[in-house]
C-alpha positions in Angstrom: 80.0 -34.7 -160.3 80.8 -31.1 -159.6 78.0 -29.9 -161.9 75.5 -31.5 -159.5 76.5 -29.3 -156.6 74.3 -26.2 -156.0 77.2 -23.8 -155.7 78.5 -24.9 -159.2 75.1 -24.4 -160.8 74.8 -20.9 -159.6 74.8 -18.3 -162.4 75.8 -14.9 -161.2 74.5 -13.4 -164.5 71.0 -14.8 -164.0 68.1 -12.4 -163.4 68.1 -10.9 -159.9 66.4 -12.7 -157.0 63.2 -11.3 -155.6 63.8 -8.7 -153.0 66.3 -6.7 -155.0 67.0 -3.3 -153.6 68.4 -1.8 -156.9 65.1 -0.6 -158.3 63.7 0.8 -155.0 67.0 2.8 -154.5 66.7 4.2 -158.0 63.0 5.0 -157.7 63.6 6.7 -154.3 66.4 8.9 -155.6 64.3 9.9 -158.6 61.2 10.7 -156.5 63.3 12.9 -154.1 65.0 14.6 -157.0 61.7 15.4 -158.8 60.1 16.7 -155.6 63.1 18.9 -154.7 63.4 20.3 -158.2 59.7 21.0 -159.0 58.0 21.6 -155.7 59.0 25.2 -155.1 59.6 26.1 -151.4 58.6 22.7 -150.3 61.3 21.1 -152.4 63.9 23.6 -151.2 62.9 22.8 -147.6 63.2 19.1 -148.2 66.6 19.5 -149.9 67.9 21.5 -147.0 66.6 18.8 -144.6 68.6 16.1 -146.4 71.9 17.7 -147.3 75.1 17.1 -145.3 76.9 20.1 -143.7 79.2 20.4 -140.6 76.7 22.9 -139.1 74.0 20.2 -138.9 76.3 17.5 -137.7 77.5 19.8 -134.9 73.8 19.9 -133.9 73.8 16.1 -133.8 71.6 15.7 -136.9 73.4 12.5 -137.6 70.7 11.1 -139.9 72.1 13.4 -142.6 75.0 11.0 -143.1 72.5 8.8 -144.8 69.8 11.2 -146.2 72.3 13.3 -148.2 72.8 10.2 -150.4 69.2 10.5 -151.8 69.3 14.1 -152.9 70.8 15.4 -156.2 71.6 18.8 -157.6 70.8 18.4 -161.3 69.7 16.0 -164.0 73.2 15.1 -165.1 74.1 14.4 -161.5 71.3 11.9 -160.8 71.5 10.4 -164.3 75.1 9.3 -164.0 74.7 8.1 -160.4 71.7 6.0 -161.2 73.1 4.6 -164.4 76.2 3.6 -162.5 74.1 2.0 -159.7 72.2 0.0 -162.3 75.3 -1.2 -164.1 77.5 -2.2 -161.2 74.9 -2.6 -158.6 73.2 -5.5 -160.3 76.4 -7.4 -160.5 77.4 -6.8 -156.9 73.9 -7.5 -155.6 73.9 -10.9 -157.3 77.3 -11.6 -155.8 76.6 -10.3 -152.2 72.9 -10.7 -151.9 70.4 -7.8 -151.4 71.0 -7.3 -147.7 74.8 -7.1 -147.9 74.6 -5.0 -151.0 72.4 -2.4 -149.3 74.9 -2.3 -146.4 77.7 -1.8 -148.9 75.8 1.1 -150.5 74.9 2.9 -147.3 78.2 2.3 -145.5 80.2 3.6 -148.6 78.0 6.7 -148.5 78.5 7.2 -144.8 82.3 6.9 -145.0 82.3 9.2 -147.9 80.4 11.7 -145.8 82.8 11.4 -142.9 85.8 11.8 -145.1 84.3 15.1 -146.6 83.4 16.3 -143.1 86.9 15.6 -141.8 88.5 18.0 -144.3 85.7 20.6 -144.2 84.8 20.7 -140.5 85.9 24.3 -139.9 85.3 25.9 -143.3 83.5 29.3 -143.4 79.7 29.0 -143.7 77.0 31.3 -145.0 73.3 30.8 -144.1 69.9 32.3 -144.5 68.4 32.8 -141.1 65.0 33.8 -139.9 64.5 36.0 -136.7 61.6 35.6 -134.3 59.7 38.5 -135.9 60.0 36.8 -139.3 62.9 38.9 -140.6 65.2 37.1 -143.0 68.9 37.8 -142.9 72.2 36.4 -144.3 74.6 35.3 -141.6 78.2 34.5 -142.4 80.6 33.0 -139.9 84.2 31.8 -140.2 83.4 28.4 -138.7 80.2 26.3 -138.3 80.8 26.3 -134.5 80.5 30.1 -134.4 77.3 29.9 -136.4 75.9 27.4 -134.0 76.7 29.8 -131.1 75.4 32.9 -132.9 72.1 31.2 -133.8 71.5 30.0 -130.3 72.4 33.4 -128.8 70.1 35.4 -131.0 67.2 32.9 -131.2 67.4 32.5 -135.0 66.2 29.7 -137.2 68.4 28.5 -140.1 66.3 28.3 -143.2 69.0 27.4 -145.7 72.7 26.6 -145.6 74.9 27.5 -148.5 77.2 24.7 -149.6 77.1 21.2 -148.2 77.0 17.9 -150.0 74.3 15.9 -151.7 74.3 12.9 -154.0 74.9 9.2 -154.2 78.3 9.5 -155.8 80.1 8.3 -152.6 77.9 5.2 -152.5 78.5 4.6 -156.2 82.2 4.8 -155.8 82.0 2.3 -153.0 80.0 -0.1 -155.3 82.5 0.4 -158.1 85.5 -0.3 -155.9 83.8 -3.4 -154.5 83.1 -4.5 -158.1 86.8 -4.0 -159.0 87.8 -6.2 -156.0 85.3 -8.9 -156.9 85.8 -8.9 -160.7 89.1 -7.2 -161.4 89.4 -8.5 -165.0 85.9 -7.6 -166.0 86.0 -5.6 -169.3 84.2 -2.2 -169.2 83.6 -0.2 -172.4 83.5 3.6 -171.8 81.5 6.0 -173.9 83.9 8.8 -173.3 86.7 8.3 -174.0 85.7 5.3 -176.3 88.1 2.7 -174.7 87.7 -0.7 -173.1 89.4 -1.2 -169.7 89.6 -3.8 -167.1 87.4 -3.0 -164.1 90.4 -2.6 -161.7 92.1 -0.3 -164.2 89.1 1.9 -164.7 88.5 2.3 -160.9 92.2 3.1 -160.4 92.1 5.8 -163.1 88.9 7.2 -161.5 90.6 7.3 -158.1 93.7 9.1 -159.5 91.5 11.7 -161.3 89.5 12.3 -158.1 92.7 12.6 -156.1 94.1 15.3 -158.4 90.8 17.0 -158.6 90.8 17.5 -154.8 93.5 20.1 -155.3 91.5 22.0 -157.9 90.4 25.3 -156.3 86.8 26.4 -156.6 85.4 23.0 -157.6 81.8 22.4 -156.7 82.2 18.6 -156.7 82.8 16.8 -153.4 85.8 14.7 -154.6 86.7 13.8 -151.1 83.3 12.2 -150.6 84.0 10.1 -153.7 87.3 8.9 -152.4 85.8 8.2 -149.0 83.1 6.2 -150.6 85.7 4.2 -152.5 87.5 3.6 -149.2 84.2 2.4 -147.7 83.8 -0.2 -150.5 87.3 -1.4 -150.0 86.9 -1.8 -146.2 83.6 -3.6 -146.7 85.0 -6.1 -149.2 88.1 -6.6 -147.1 86.0 -7.5 -144.1 84.0 -10.0 -146.1 87.3 -11.6 -147.2 88.3 -12.0 -143.6 85.1 -12.9 -141.7 86.9 -14.1 -138.6 88.4 -10.6 -138.1 85.0 -8.9 -138.1 84.8 -8.5 -134.3 86.3 -9.6 -131.1 82.9 -11.2 -130.2 83.0 -13.3 -133.3 86.5 -14.6 -132.6 85.6 -15.4 -129.0 82.5 -17.3 -130.0 84.5 -19.3 -132.6 87.2 -20.1 -130.0 84.6 -21.2 -127.4 82.7 -23.5 -129.9 85.9 -25.1 -131.0 87.0 -25.6 -127.4 83.8 -27.4 -126.5 83.5 -29.3 -129.8 86.9 -30.3 -131.1 85.4 -32.0 -134.1 84.0 -28.7 -135.2 80.3 -29.4 -134.9 77.8 -27.5 -132.7 74.0 -28.1 -132.9 74.2 -29.4 -136.4 76.3 -26.5 -137.7 80.0 -26.6 -138.7 82.5 -23.9 -137.7 85.5 -23.5 -139.9 88.0 -20.9 -141.1 88.8 -19.7 -144.6 92.0 -21.8 -144.9 90.1 -25.0 -144.1 87.5 -24.2 -146.7 90.1 -23.4 -149.3 91.8 -26.7 -148.6 88.6 -28.6 -149.1 87.8 -26.8 -152.4 91.3 -27.6 -153.6 90.8 -31.2 -152.7 87.5 -31.3 -154.7 89.2 -29.7 -157.7 92.1 -32.2 -157.7 90.5 -35.4 -156.4 86.8 -35.0 -156.8 83.8 -34.6 -154.5 83.8 -38.3 -153.6 87.2 -38.0 -152.0 85.8 -35.8 -149.2 85.3 -37.1 -145.7 81.8 -36.7 -144.1 83.2 -33.9 -142.0 84.5 -32.1 -145.1 81.3 -32.6 -146.9 79.4 -31.0 -144.0 81.7 -28.0 -144.0 81.1 -27.6 -147.7 77.3 -27.8 -147.3 77.5 -25.2 -144.5 79.5 -22.8 -146.7 77.0 -23.3 -149.5 74.1 -22.5 -147.3 75.7 -19.4 -145.9 76.4 -18.1 -149.5 72.8 -18.6 -150.4 71.7 -16.6 -147.4 
């Protein structure tokens, strides 16, 4: 009976497994927000240490591609991001597992950051600098590279950069895009406007809004980071759908195992491709589990174990 199989008994709507990363992510974002908002100069210093800006990336502070995701600029900013993470993150974490979901979250944020940097790499920059004698001054340059040179030439220390990007919105857009790809027909009820849409429709509308907003002059929202995050979610899910194309090394290893073990078995593990697995699942649906050969049953067991991990 199909109902006796482990993969048929799995309930994706069941409570989250132990080791969930959703709550730790939300708590970390809230703690950072509260400290940056209510700790005076210490909070300002921490915020400036986390934010993303071409000036810092030019100085090889690459950790900011991740750290900017955990800082927020206001209560509404963090409220909507964390609420979205809670709603869509729980569903995707149950589907992908905690480890893969965390990779999805961080990779989406990183690609969002890179997208924003690509279009803002040479924008004018204004900074608050401190001289060796403690004198503070405003320094404005036409490009971040000129600011880097000026600071090094005059021995200044940058205390604060105007502008930059903070927030988990890019990560959230990546999670939303992944949800739309995994559950395109999931119905979502919006508070404003009060409508119910399919998940894929909602995400498409959001993407169009963000795309048009990119051309709005004077906007303080990093719409390009949102679109980049959505691209990150799409690329991540696309790679999961085509696991054999993940890397050249994976393809070579698969080819070598199949060459040495034509029956497909190596040290008790089965190596197969997606087409083979789809054929077996179709056979189960039409002819029943009992119709499978021992080799096909082993492939199905291996696929089930991998999904659990």
